[in-house]
C-alpha positions as a LaTeX table, in Angstrom:
\begin{tabular}{lrrr}
\hline
Residue & $x$ (\AA) & $y$ (\AA) & $z$ (\AA) \\
\hline
Unk1 & 0.00 & 0.00 & 0.00 \\
Unk2 & 2.80 & 2.34 & 0.93 \\
Unk3 & 4.53 & 1.55 & $-2.36$ \\
Unk4 & 1.35 & 2.48 & $-4.30$ \\
Unk5 & 1.07 & 5.81 & $-2.48$ \\
Unk6 & 4.68 & 6.69 & $-3.31$ \\
Unk7 & 4.16 & 5.73 & $-6.96$ \\
Unk8 & 0.95 & 7.77 & $-7.05$ \\
Unk9 & 2.80 & 10.79 & $-5.61$ \\
Unk10 & 5.61 & 10.40 & $-8.13$ \\
Unk11 & 3.15 & 10.14 & $-11.05$ \\
Unk12 & 1.22 & 13.18 & $-9.78$ \\
Unk13 & 4.43 & 15.19 & $-9.35$ \\
Unk14 & 5.67 & 14.16 & $-12.80$ \\
Unk15 & 2.33 & 15.04 & $-14.40$ \\
Unk16 & 2.38 & 18.43 & $-12.64$ \\
Unk17 & 5.92 & 19.16 & $-13.85$ \\
Unk18 & 5.11 & 18.07 & $-17.41$ \\
Unk19 & 1.94 & 20.19 & $-17.38$ \\
Unk20 & 3.86 & 23.20 & $-16.09$ \\
Unk21 & 6.54 & 22.62 & $-18.72$ \\
Unk22 & 3.95 & 22.48 & $-21.49$ \\
Unk23 & 2.28 & 25.65 & $-20.21$ \\
Unk24 & 5.66 & 27.42 & $-19.97$ \\
Unk25 & 6.66 & 26.32 & $-23.48$ \\
Unk26 & 3.28 & 27.40 & $-24.89$ \\
Unk27 & 3.57 & 30.82 & $-23.27$ \\
Unk28 & 7.14 & 31.21 & $-24.55$ \\
Unk29 & 6.09 & 30.31 & $-28.11$ \\
Unk30 & 3.14 & 32.70 & $-27.94$ \\
Unk31 & 5.35 & 35.53 & $-26.65$ \\
Unk32 & 7.94 & 34.82 & $-29.31$ \\
Unk33 & 5.28 & 34.95 & $-32.00$ \\
Unk34 & 4.00 & 38.26 & $-30.62$ \\
Unk35 & 7.52 & 39.75 & $-30.52$ \\
Unk36 & 8.18 & 38.62 & $-34.08$ \\
Unk37 & 4.91 & 40.21 & $-35.21$ \\
Unk38 & 5.76 & 43.45 & $-33.46$ \\
Unk39 & 9.20 & 43.44 & $-35.09$ \\
Unk40 & 7.59 & 43.02 & $-38.51$ \\
Unk41 & 5.19 & 45.88 & $-37.80$ \\
Unk42 & 8.03 & 48.15 & $-36.67$ \\
Unk43 & 10.14 & 47.30 & $-39.73$ \\
Unk44 & 7.18 & 48.02 & $-41.98$ \\
Unk45 & 6.38 & 51.28 & $-40.21$ \\
Unk46 & 9.93 & 52.62 & $-40.28$ \\
Unk47 & 10.56 & 51.50 & $-43.88$ \\
Unk48 & 7.36 & 53.18 & $-45.04$ \\
Unk49 & 8.21 & 56.33 & $-43.09$ \\
Unk50 & 11.68 & 56.50 & $-44.61$ \\
Unk51 & 10.31 & 55.96 & $-48.13$ \\
Unk52 & 7.67 & 58.66 & $-47.58$ \\
Unk53 & 10.29 & 61.09 & $-46.29$ \\
Unk54 & 12.49 & 60.37 & $-49.29$ \\
Unk55 & 9.56 & 61.00 & $-51.64$ \\
Unk56 & 8.95 & 64.27 & $-49.83$ \\
Unk57 & 12.62 & 65.22 & $-50.25$ \\
Unk58 & 12.50 & 64.51 & $-53.97$ \\
Unk59 & 9.25 & 66.50 & $-54.34$ \\
Unk60 & 10.79 & 69.45 & $-52.50$ \\
Unk61 & 13.84 & 69.28 & $-54.73$ \\
Unk62 & 11.54 & 69.30 & $-57.77$ \\
Unk63 & 9.66 & 72.32 & $-56.37$ \\
Unk64 & 12.88 & 74.28 & $-55.99$ \\
Unk65 & 14.28 & 73.14 & $-59.32$ \\
Unk66 & 11.19 & 73.46 & $-61.51$ \\
Unk67 & 8.95 & 75.93 & $-59.71$ \\
Unk68 & 11.82 & 78.05 & $-58.37$ \\
Unk69 & 10.34 & 77.99 & $-54.86$ \\
Unk70 & 12.76 & 78.91 & $-52.09$ \\
Unk71 & 13.86 & 76.94 & $-49.01$ \\
Unk72 & 11.80 & 73.83 & $-49.78$ \\
Unk73 & 14.73 & 71.43 & $-49.34$ \\
Unk74 & 15.99 & 73.36 & $-46.31$ \\
Unk75 & 12.67 & 72.84 & $-44.48$ \\
Unk76 & 12.60 & 69.09 & $-45.16$ \\
Unk77 & 12.28 & 66.96 & $-42.00$ \\
Unk78 & 15.84 & 65.65 & $-41.78$ \\
Unk79 & 15.45 & 64.68 & $-38.11$ \\
Unk80 & 12.61 & 62.24 & $-38.82$ \\
Unk81 & 14.59 & 60.71 & $-41.66$ \\
Unk82 & 17.60 & 60.18 & $-39.42$ \\
Unk83 & 15.39 & 58.71 & $-36.70$ \\
Unk84 & 13.71 & 56.25 & $-39.10$ \\
Unk85 & 17.11 & 55.25 & $-40.48$ \\
Unk86 & 18.51 & 54.68 & $-37.00$ \\
Unk87 & 15.49 & 52.62 & $-35.94$ \\
Unk88 & 15.85 & 50.44 & $-39.03$ \\
Unk89 & 19.55 & 49.93 & $-38.34$ \\
Unk90 & 18.73 & 48.84 & $-34.80$ \\
Unk91 & 15.77 & 46.61 & $-35.71$ \\
Unk92 & 17.06 & 44.90 & $-38.83$ \\
Unk93 & 19.38 & 41.94 & $-38.94$ \\
Unk94 & 18.80 & 41.52 & $-42.68$ \\
Unk95 & 22.07 & 42.23 & $-44.49$ \\
Unk96 & 20.36 & 43.08 & $-47.79$ \\
Unk97 & 18.09 & 45.59 & $-46.08$ \\
Unk98 & 20.98 & 47.20 & $-44.22$ \\
Unk99 & 23.05 & 47.44 & $-47.43$ \\
Unk100 & 20.13 & 48.98 & $-49.33$ \\
Unk101 & 19.55 & 51.41 & $-46.45$ \\
Unk102 & 23.20 & 52.49 & $-46.56$ \\
Unk103 & 23.04 & 52.99 & $-50.34$ \\
Unk104 & 19.85 & 55.04 & $-50.05$ \\
Unk105 & 21.37 & 57.19 & $-47.31$ \\
Unk106 & 24.57 & 57.78 & $-49.27$ \\
Unk107 & 22.66 & 58.61 & $-52.47$ \\
Unk108 & 20.48 & 61.07 & $-50.53$ \\
Unk109 & 23.48 & 62.71 & $-48.86$ \\
Unk110 & 25.26 & 63.10 & $-52.22$ \\
Unk111 & 22.14 & 64.50 & $-53.92$ \\
Unk112 & 21.37 & 66.92 & $-51.08$ \\
Unk113 & 24.98 & 68.10 & $-50.79$ \\
Unk114 & 25.23 & 68.74 & $-54.53$ \\
Unk115 & 21.90 & 70.57 & $-54.62$ \\
Unk116 & 22.75 & 72.82 & $-51.69$ \\
Unk117 & 25.94 & 73.99 & $-53.41$ \\
Unk118 & 23.77 & 75.93 & $-55.86$ \\
Unk119 & 24.32 & 76.55 & $-59.57$ \\
Unk120 & 24.05 & 72.84 & $-60.32$ \\
Unk121 & 24.92 & 71.36 & $-63.68$ \\
Unk122 & 21.68 & 69.73 & $-64.91$ \\
Unk123 & 23.40 & 66.58 & $-66.23$ \\
Unk124 & 25.25 & 65.96 & $-62.97$ \\
Unk125 & 22.11 & 66.65 & $-60.97$ \\
Unk126 & 20.16 & 64.20 & $-63.15$ \\
Unk127 & 22.88 & 61.60 & $-62.50$ \\
Unk128 & 22.52 & 62.08 & $-58.73$ \\
Unk129 & 18.72 & 61.84 & $-59.05$ \\
Unk130 & 19.00 & 58.62 & $-61.07$ \\
Unk131 & 21.32 & 57.08 & $-58.47$ \\
Unk132 & 18.95 & 58.22 & $-55.70$ \\
Unk133 & 15.91 & 56.71 & $-57.41$ \\
Unk134 & 17.77 & 53.48 & $-58.08$ \\
Unk135 & 18.80 & 53.26 & $-54.41$ \\
Unk136 & 15.18 & 53.90 & $-53.43$ \\
Unk137 & 13.93 & 51.05 & $-55.64$ \\
Unk138 & 16.57 & 48.74 & $-54.16$ \\
Unk139 & 15.59 & 49.76 & $-50.63$ \\
Unk140 & 11.91 & 49.19 & $-51.42$ \\
Unk141 & 12.64 & 45.67 & $-52.67$ \\
Unk142 & 14.91 & 44.82 & $-49.72$ \\
Unk143 & 12.54 & 46.20 & $-47.10$ \\
Unk144 & 9.57 & 44.42 & $-48.70$ \\
Unk145 & 11.42 & 41.10 & $-48.64$ \\
Unk146 & 12.59 & 41.61 & $-45.04$ \\
Unk147 & 9.14 & 42.55 & $-43.75$ \\
Unk148 & 7.49 & 39.65 & $-45.59$ \\
Unk149 & 10.08 & 37.30 & $-44.13$ \\
Unk150 & 9.50 & 38.48 & $-40.58$ \\
Unk151 & 5.71 & 38.42 & $-40.92$ \\
Unk152 & 5.83 & 34.94 & $-42.49$ \\
Unk153 & 7.75 & 33.72 & $-39.42$ \\
Unk154 & 4.97 & 35.10 & $-37.25$ \\
Unk155 & 2.19 & 33.35 & $-39.06$ \\
Unk156 & 4.20 & 30.11 & $-39.21$ \\
Unk157 & 3.65 & 30.01 & $-42.93$ \\
Unk158 & 6.38 & 29.20 & $-45.35$ \\
Unk159 & 7.12 & 32.34 & $-47.31$ \\
Unk160 & 7.11 & 31.86 & $-51.05$ \\
Unk161 & 10.61 & 31.84 & $-52.38$ \\
Unk162 & 11.03 & 35.19 & $-54.07$ \\
Unk163 & 14.48 & 36.02 & $-55.26$ \\
Unk164 & 15.97 & 39.44 & $-54.62$ \\
Unk165 & 16.08 & 39.98 & $-58.39$ \\
Unk166 & 12.35 & 39.25 & $-58.72$ \\
Unk167 & 11.50 & 41.63 & $-55.88$ \\
Unk168 & 13.71 & 44.31 & $-57.44$ \\
Unk169 & 12.04 & 43.79 & $-60.84$ \\
Unk170 & 8.58 & 44.16 & $-59.31$ \\
Unk171 & 9.62 & 47.33 & $-57.48$ \\
Unk172 & 11.18 & 48.74 & $-60.66$ \\
Unk173 & 8.01 & 48.01 & $-62.69$ \\
Unk174 & 5.89 & 49.69 & $-60.02$ \\
Unk175 & 8.22 & 52.69 & $-60.03$ \\
Unk176 & 8.12 & 52.94 & $-63.84$ \\
Unk177 & 4.34 & 52.57 & $-63.83$ \\
Unk178 & 4.10 & 55.43 & $-61.35$ \\
Unk179 & 6.48 & 57.54 & $-63.46$ \\
Unk180 & 4.46 & 56.81 & $-66.61$ \\
Unk181 & 1.21 & 58.12 & $-65.14$ \\
Unk182 & 0.25 & 61.61 & $-66.16$ \\
Unk183 & 1.70 & 63.98 & $-63.65$ \\
Unk184 & $-0.43$ & 66.45 & $-61.76$ \\
Unk185 & 2.47 & 68.86 & $-61.70$ \\
Unk186 & 1.70 & 70.61 & $-65.01$ \\
Unk187 & $-1.79$ & 71.45 & $-63.75$ \\
Unk188 & $-0.26$ & 72.95 & $-60.64$ \\
Unk189 & 2.03 & 74.98 & $-62.83$ \\
Unk190 & $-0.90$ & 76.30 & $-64.84$ \\
Unk191 & $-2.66$ & 77.32 & $-61.62$ \\
Unk192 & 0.36 & 79.31 & $-60.50$ \\
Unk193 & 0.46 & 81.57 & $-63.38$ \\
\hline
\end{tabular}
């Protein structure tokens, strides 16, 4: 009888420990999934913010160049751009994304520095703009792939294998499609005078 009570206590203790272990493991997996999802959301948010700020910079440059407006580039929100870049550098472990981010930053610095010198040669300025747009397309492709990868880990789905070249091609087609659309800028010009 005593032997049965000891065995019953051992089985109960073992079952309790196994149950606690399962509960702990389940909670850890749930928390990990939540953290991964939050990381994907933060990467998406900061990537989108940086792309929007870069679009704003290019629009301001266009306004100064074509419309001859003053101080548009000077009033651009450089602090928010630096903050988004820093957050992405901290959050991302994706080498492709970090390389594309560095290229975009360098292209923006070169373009901004050349523009601020004044009396810009149009061909050189167009070269800087082309490099900047190319870096933006590369960053868009890299950030899209990185965010999809992180979000796929969260949902425990296997992400479709998309090569970096395919993602870059899609981003380039989207960029060209956007560039091919009729611009609203000429109408704005006609309203001004």
